[in-house]
C-alpha positions in Angstrom: 126.3 -75.0 165.0 126.8 -78.9 166.1 123.8 -80.9 165.4 122.5 -82.4 168.8 122.0 -85.8 169.2 118.8 -87.7 170.4 118.8 -91.2 171.1 114.9 -92.6 170.5 113.6 -95.4 172.5 110.2 -97.0 171.2 109.5 -100.3 170.5 107.2 -99.8 167.9 109.3 -100.0 164.7 107.1 -97.9 162.3 106.5 -95.2 164.8 110.2 -95.0 165.7 111.0 -94.7 162.4 108.5 -91.9 161.7 109.7 -90.3 164.8 113.4 -90.4 163.4 112.2 -88.8 160.3 110.7 -86.1 162.2 114.0 -85.6 164.4 116.1 -85.2 161.0 113.8 -82.7 159.5 114.0 -80.4 162.7 117.8 -80.8 162.2 118.8 -83.2 164.8 121.0 -86.3 164.8 119.3 -89.3 165.4 122.2 -92.1 165.2 120.4 -95.0 166.9 116.8 -96.6 168.0 116.4 -98.8 170.8 113.6 -100.9 170.9 113.9 -102.1 175.0 115.0 -100.6 178.0 118.0 -102.7 178.1 118.9 -101.7 174.7 118.5 -98.4 175.6 121.0 -98.5 178.7 123.6 -99.9 176.4 123.1 -97.4 173.6 123.3 -94.3 176.4 126.2 -95.6 177.5 127.9 -96.0 174.2 127.3 -93.0 172.3 126.2 -90.3 175.2 123.3 -88.5 173.2 122.3 -84.9 174.2 119.0 -86.1 175.0 116.8 -89.2 174.9 113.1 -89.6 174.1 111.6 -92.5 175.9 108.7 -94.5 175.6 107.4 -95.6 179.1 105.8 -98.9 178.0 108.5 -101.0 176.5 108.7 -104.8 175.5 111.3 -106.8 177.8 112.0 -107.0 181.5 112.3 -103.2 182.4 110.1 -100.3 181.0 111.0 -96.8 180.2 110.9 -95.8 183.6 113.3 -98.5 184.9 115.5 -97.6 182.1 115.6 -94.0 182.7 116.4 -94.5 186.4 119.3 -96.7 185.5 120.9 -94.1 182.9 120.4 -91.2 185.2 122.5 -93.3 187.8 125.7 -92.7 186.1 125.1 -90.6 182.9 124.1 -87.0 183.1 121.8 -87.0 180.0 118.0 -85.1 180.1 115.2 -87.6 179.2 111.8 -86.5 177.5 108.9 -89.2 178.3 107.1 -89.9 175.3 103.6 -92.0 176.1 100.0 -92.5 175.5 99.4 -93.2 179.2 98.8 -90.6 181.5 97.3 -92.6 184.5 98.2 -91.0 188.2 100.2 -94.2 189.0 102.5 -94.0 185.8 102.9 -90.2 186.2 104.0 -90.9 189.7 106.7 -93.3 188.7 108.0 -91.0 186.3 108.0 -87.9 188.4 110.4 -89.8 190.9 112.9 -90.2 187.8 112.9 -86.1 187.4 112.4 -85.8 183.7 113.0 -83.1 181.7 109.1 -83.4 180.4 106.5 -85.3 179.0 105.0 -85.4 175.8 101.6 -87.3 175.4 101.2 -89.0 171.9 99.8 -88.0 169.5 101.8 -84.9 169.5 102.4 -82.1 166.9 105.7 -81.4 165.5 106.0 -77.7 166.8 105.3 -79.0 170.2 107.9 -81.9 170.0 110.4 -79.3 169.1 109.6 -76.8 171.5 109.7 -79.3 174.4 113.5 -80.6 173.2 114.6 -76.9 172.9 113.3 -76.1 176.2 115.0 -79.2 178.0 118.2 -78.8 176.2 118.4 -75.2 177.4 117.4 -75.9 180.6 119.9 -79.0 181.0 122.9 -76.7 179.7 122.1 -74.2 182.6 121.9 -76.8 185.4 125.0 -78.0 184.2 126.6 -74.6 184.2 125.1 -73.8 187.9 127.0 -77.0 189.0 130.1 -75.9 187.7 129.7 -72.6 189.5 128.9 -74.7 192.6 132.0 -76.5 192.0 134.0 -73.4 191.8 132.4 -72.1 195.0 133.6 -75.0 196.9 137.1 -74.8 195.5 137.2 -71.1 196.9 136.2 -71.8 200.6 138.4 -74.9 200.1 141.3 -72.7 199.8 140.9 -69.5 202.1 143.3 -69.1 204.8 140.7 -69.7 207.8 138.9 -72.6 209.1 135.4 -73.2 207.8 132.9 -75.4 208.6 129.3 -75.3 207.3 126.3 -77.0 209.1 122.6 -77.5 208.4 119.7 -76.2 210.4 119.9 -79.3 213.0 123.7 -78.1 213.4 124.8 -81.3 211.7 128.2 -80.8 209.8 128.1 -80.7 206.1 131.2 -79.4 205.0 134.6 -78.6 206.4 137.9 -77.2 204.8 141.6 -78.6 205.2 142.3 -75.6 207.8 139.3 -76.7 209.8 140.3 -80.3 209.6 144.0 -79.2 210.5 143.1 -77.0 213.8 140.3 -79.5 214.9 142.1 -82.7 213.9 138.8 -84.3 212.4 139.0 -85.3 208.6 135.8 -84.3 206.5 134.6 -88.2 206.5 135.0 -88.0 210.1 133.2 -84.7 210.6 129.9 -85.2 208.1 126.7 -85.7 209.7 128.0 -85.1 213.4 127.0 -82.4 215.5 128.9 -79.2 215.1 129.8 -79.0 218.9 131.3 -82.4 218.8 134.0 -81.4 216.0 134.2 -77.6 217.4 134.4 -78.7 221.0 134.3 -75.0 222.4 134.7 -74.2 226.3 133.2 -70.9 227.0 135.2 -68.2 228.6 132.8 -65.5 229.1 129.6 -66.1 227.0 127.4 -68.5 225.9 127.7 -72.0 224.4 128.3 -72.5 220.6 124.7 -74.2 220.2 123.2 -71.4 221.8 124.6 -68.8 219.7 124.0 -71.0 216.5 120.3 -71.2 217.6 120.1 -67.5 218.2 122.0 -66.9 214.7 119.2 -69.1 213.0 116.5 -67.0 214.7 117.7 -63.4 214.5 119.5 -63.9 211.3 122.8 -61.9 212.2 126.4 -62.2 212.5 128.0 -63.4 215.6 131.8 -62.4 216.5 133.8 -63.4 219.7 137.4 -62.1 220.6 138.6 -65.6 221.9 137.7 -69.2 222.9 139.5 -72.3 223.7 138.8 -75.2 221.4 139.5 -78.9 222.5 140.6 -80.6 219.6 140.3 -84.5 218.7 143.8 -85.3 220.7 142.4 -83.2 223.3 144.7 -80.3 222.7 143.5 -76.8 224.0 143.7 -74.2 221.2 143.0 -70.4 221.4 140.8 -69.7 218.5 139.0 -66.8 217.3 135.5 -67.4 215.2 132.5 -65.9 213.7 128.9 -67.5 212.5 126.6 -66.3 210.1 123.5 -67.9 208.9 122.8 -69.2 205.3 119.9 -68.7 203.5 118.1 -70.4 200.5 116.8 -68.4 197.2 113.4 -67.5 199.0 115.3 -66.1 202.2 114.6 -68.9 204.6 117.4 -69.7 206.9 118.8 -73.5 206.0 122.4 -73.5 207.9 125.5 -71.5 209.2 128.8 -71.1 208.6 131.4 -70.9 211.4 134.8 -69.0 210.5 137.9 -69.6 212.7 141.6 -69.3 213.2 144.0 -70.4 215.4 145.2 -67.6 217.9 148.1 -69.6 219.8 150.8 -67.8 218.3 149.5 -64.2 218.0 148.3 -64.4 221.7 152.3 -64.3 222.5 151.8 -60.8 221.5 150.3 -58.0 223.4 146.5 -59.2 224.0 144.8 -55.9 223.7 146.4 -55.0 220.1 146.2 -58.3 219.0 142.3 -58.2 219.6 142.0 -55.1 217.8 143.5 -56.3 214.8 142.4 -60.0 214.5 138.6 -58.3 214.5 139.3 -56.2 211.8 140.7 -59.0 210.0 137.7 -61.0 210.5 135.3 -58.3 209.4 137.6 -57.8 206.3 136.8 -61.5 205.7 133.4 -61.6 206.2 133.1 -58.4 203.9 135.1 -60.6 201.3 132.9 -63.3 201.7 130.2 -61.2 201.2 131.5 -59.7 198.1 132.1 -63.0 196.5 128.7 -64.1 197.5 127.4 -60.7 195.6 129.4 -61.7 192.9 128.3 -65.1 192.5 124.8 -64.1 192.8 125.1 -61.4 189.9 126.6 -64.1 187.8 124.0 -66.6 188.5 121.4 -64.3 188.0 122.5 -63.0 184.6 122.9 -66.6 183.4 119.5 -67.5 184.5 117.8 -64.4 183.1 118.6 -65.4 179.5 117.4 -68.8 179.7 114.4 -67.6 181.4 113.7 -65.3 178.7 113.9 -68.3 176.3 111.5 -70.4 178.1 108.8 -67.8 178.4 109.0 -67.1 174.4 108.7 -70.9 174.2 105.7 -71.3 176.6 104.0 -68.2 174.4 104.6 -70.4 171.3 103.2 -73.5 173.4 100.1 -71.3 174.0 99.5 -70.3 170.5 99.4 -74.0 169.3 95.9 -74.9 170.4 97.0 -77.3 172.7 94.2 -79.4 174.4 92.7 -78.1 177.4 94.3 -80.4 180.0 97.8 -79.2 178.3 97.1 -75.7 178.9 96.9 -76.3 182.7 100.4 -77.5 182.6 101.6 -74.6 180.5 99.8 -72.1 182.6 101.7 -73.7 185.5 105.0 -73.3 183.7 104.2 -69.7 182.7 103.2 -68.4 186.5 106.7 -70.5 187.8 108.7 -68.8 185.1 107.3 -65.0 185.5 108.0 -65.8 189.4 111.3 -66.8 188.6 111.9 -63.9 186.5 110.6 -61.4 189.1 112.9 -62.8 191.8 116.1 -62.5 189.5 114.9 -59.1 188.5 114.7 -58.0 191.9 117.7 -59.4 192.8 119.7 -57.5 190.1 117.9 -54.2 191.0 118.9 -54.5 194.8 122.2 -55.3 194.0 122.9 -52.3 191.9 121.2 -50.3 194.6 123.3 -51.6 197.2 126.6 -50.5 195.0 125.1 -47.4 194.0 125.0 -47.9 190.3 121.4 -47.9 189.6 122.0 -45.1 187.0 122.1 -41.2 186.8 119.3 -39.7 188.1 117.5 -36.7 186.7 115.9 -34.3 189.3 112.8 -32.6 187.7 109.9 -30.5 189.2 106.9 -33.2 189.9 103.5 -31.7 190.2 102.5 -34.1 192.8 98.5 -34.2 192.3 98.8 -35.2 188.6 101.9 -37.4 189.4 100.3 -39.5 192.3 97.0 -39.5 190.3 98.6 -41.4 187.2 100.3 -43.8 189.7 97.0 -44.6 191.4 95.3 -45.0 188.1 97.4 -48.0 187.3 95.9 -49.8 190.6 92.2 -48.7 190.2 91.3 -52.0 188.5 92.9 -54.1 191.1 91.2 -52.1 194.0 87.9 -52.2 192.2 88.2 -55.9 192.0 89.1 -56.5 195.4 86.0 -54.1 196.6 88.6 -51.8 198.4 88.4 -48.4 199.3 90.8 -46.0 198.3 91.2 -42.2 200.0 93.5 -39.9 198.3 94.5 -36.9 199.9 96.8 -34.6 198.0 96.0 -30.8 198.0 96.3 -29.3 194.7 98.3 -26.2 196.0 101.1 -28.2 197.5 104.4 -27.3 196.0 106.2 -29.4 193.3 109.1 -31.5 194.5 112.6 -31.9 192.7 113.2 -35.4 192.5 113.7 -38.5 190.0 110.5 -39.3 188.6 111.4 -42.8 187.5 112.7 -43.8 190.9 110.5 -42.1 193.0 107.6 -44.0 190.9 108.9 -47.1 191.6 109.2 -46.7 195.2 105.7 -45.4 195.6 104.5 -48.2 193.4 106.0 -50.9 195.3 104.1 -49.3 198.4 100.9 -49.2 196.6 101.5 -52.7 195.4 101.7 -54.0 199.1 99.0 -52.2 199.9 96.6 -53.7 197.6 97.9 -57.1 198.0 97.8 -57.1 201.8 94.5 -55.4 202.3 91.5 -57.9 202.8 88.4 -57.5 200.6 86.5 -54.7 201.6 89.5 -52.9 203.4 90.9 -49.2 202.8 93.8 -47.7 201.4 94.9 -44.3 202.0 97.4 -42.0 200.2 98.6 -38.8 201.5 100.8 -35.9 200.3 101.6 -33.1 202.6 104.3 -30.5 202.7 106.1 -30.0 206.3 106.5 -26.2 206.3 109.3 -26.0 209.2 111.4 -28.1 207.1 110.3 -27.8 203.6 110.1 -31.8 203.3 107.5 -33.7 201.3 105.7 -36.0 203.2 104.2 -39.2 201.2 102.3 -41.8 203.6 100.6 -44.8 202.3 98.1 -46.8 204.9 96.2 -49.6 204.7 93.9 -51.4 207.2 95.8 -54.3 207.9 98.2 -54.5 210.9 101.7 -55.9 211.0 102.8 -57.7 214.1 105.4 -55.2 216.5 108.0 -58.2 216.3 108.1 -57.8 212.4 108.5 -54.2 212.2 112.5 -54.1 212.9 112.9 -56.4 210.1 110.5 -55.3 207.7 113.1 -53.6 205.5 115.7 -56.5 205.6 116.2 -58.4 202.6 114.2 -61.9 201.8 112.2 -61.1 205.2 108.6 -61.7 205.0 106.1 -61.6 207.9 105.0 -64.8 209.1 101.6 -64.4 210.0 99.1 -66.4 208.1 97.4 -63.6 206.3 100.7 -62.4 204.8 102.2 -66.0 203.9 99.3 -66.8 201.8 100.4 -64.0 199.2 103.1 -64.6 196.8 106.4 -62.3 196.8 110.3 -62.5 197.2 110.8 -60.3 200.5 112.9 -58.0 198.4 110.4 -55.0 197.2 110.8 -53.2 200.6 114.4 -53.9 200.9 115.0 -52.2 197.4 112.6 -49.5 198.2 114.7 -48.4 201.2 117.7 -48.4 199.1 116.3 -46.1 196.7 115.0 -43.8 199.0 118.1 -43.4 200.6 119.8 -42.7 196.9 116.8 -39.7 196.9 118.4 -38.6 200.2 115.3 -39.0 201.7 114.1 -41.7 204.4 111.2 -44.3 204.9 109.8 -45.3 208.0 106.9 -47.9 208.8 104.5 -47.7 211.9 101.5 -50.2 212.5 98.9 -48.8 214.9 95.2 -49.6 215.7 94.8 -52.2 212.8 96.8 -49.7 210.3 99.9 -49.9 208.8 101.6 -46.7 207.3 104.8 -46.3 205.6 106.0 -42.5 205.4 108.3 -41.1 203.0 110.2 -37.8 203.8 112.1 -36.3 200.7 113.5 -33.0 200.2 114.2 -31.5 196.8 117.4 -32.9 194.9 119.6 -30.2 193.6 119.3 -29.9 189.5 122.6 -30.0 187.7 123.6 -27.7 185.6 123.6 -29.6 182.5 119.7 -29.8 183.1 
């Protein structure tokens, strides 16, 4: 394994030599030591190290923060600040340069080693993510349709070559201008593009049209067909939109009715292709991020066991909480993708004695319910017939619903769990309720991916907006249904399940 090269920037000679010796002991290569900001810039450009350890206070005209800023302006090198100064002004200046970490002097060797390894790993994954993003841009550049991306203010951020050819605007001309200027569409039967995009942002759905007239930059009228869909960030917020369109002039010479039908199918196929590409890209990124996050989590655990001072532990706790949140998001994304593709694994239907089964699940939440002074009401008759289903899958679904009930029920509130048997259909009915209402406008979207209720009492709780979407997919695979209603200050999720067939090898 190639030794990682580290540039040490420290103006105290004895300290610099000691640091170099420590790094060599940790199996790092330290080819040079810089004693000033100017020298650090020159050496970094010459040797391009894997990482820079930068003292903030340096002799000369520029300090470590200014040197880091200059280096990062044209070199992609991770920087860790070494300093004995932790005042707010210094930390704020340093923060603006986006360092990978801070190490306060004096430091322990293990602390330094762990911080360096985390920074190197994080930088490598960020570089891989940038390469993936370049690949995505290449892909959308090569598709056969016109494609324009805009932000939430409907300002153009990207236009591919086909869109340039159809509209007459080059990328540099279109960038930053309102989408309606570049895609100057005359409505034939329906609303304007601006209004459509506004609705797309609000309702988060795909809009399709049969035909429109585009006025190009040179005032030509071009018959096009186009669609729009919103773009979300990693927490489910809509941040922009994509418009895909194609020149319909030649095709309109043929039969209008048959052509419209054909083009609709092609647009839907293209959207499906883009959606598939998005899912594959998401899967690759999720898998690539899971491994480094596991390493980061392990490194944080090592730091916690090193007896770091109380002010350092505070930052470690923040790192751990953020790492756990990111790991939960990635795991939920991967599980949801498997559920959507039907690859969650082989089910093992077995008879479930429902009273002890649900008591075992509820027991895992009892401490949490007690802590928040909530009341749990359980109604599961002992004589209820067993349900033949997959224990692991159904436990996860009910656990997710109970977790939400605990999370969104106020202190002193109530939670109710009921299991009944519908004699007329032989279905098992599992109901989980809590004394918190959901706004009526939120109910139709409650199972959408990344959707979170926007009222204040819901927004203050952490979450990814994936749990209910995953629960719905899993219940469908168990050949059941899930419904939600909110009445009289209570919200109830109802599962309806029938017995699964038991395979012959069981």
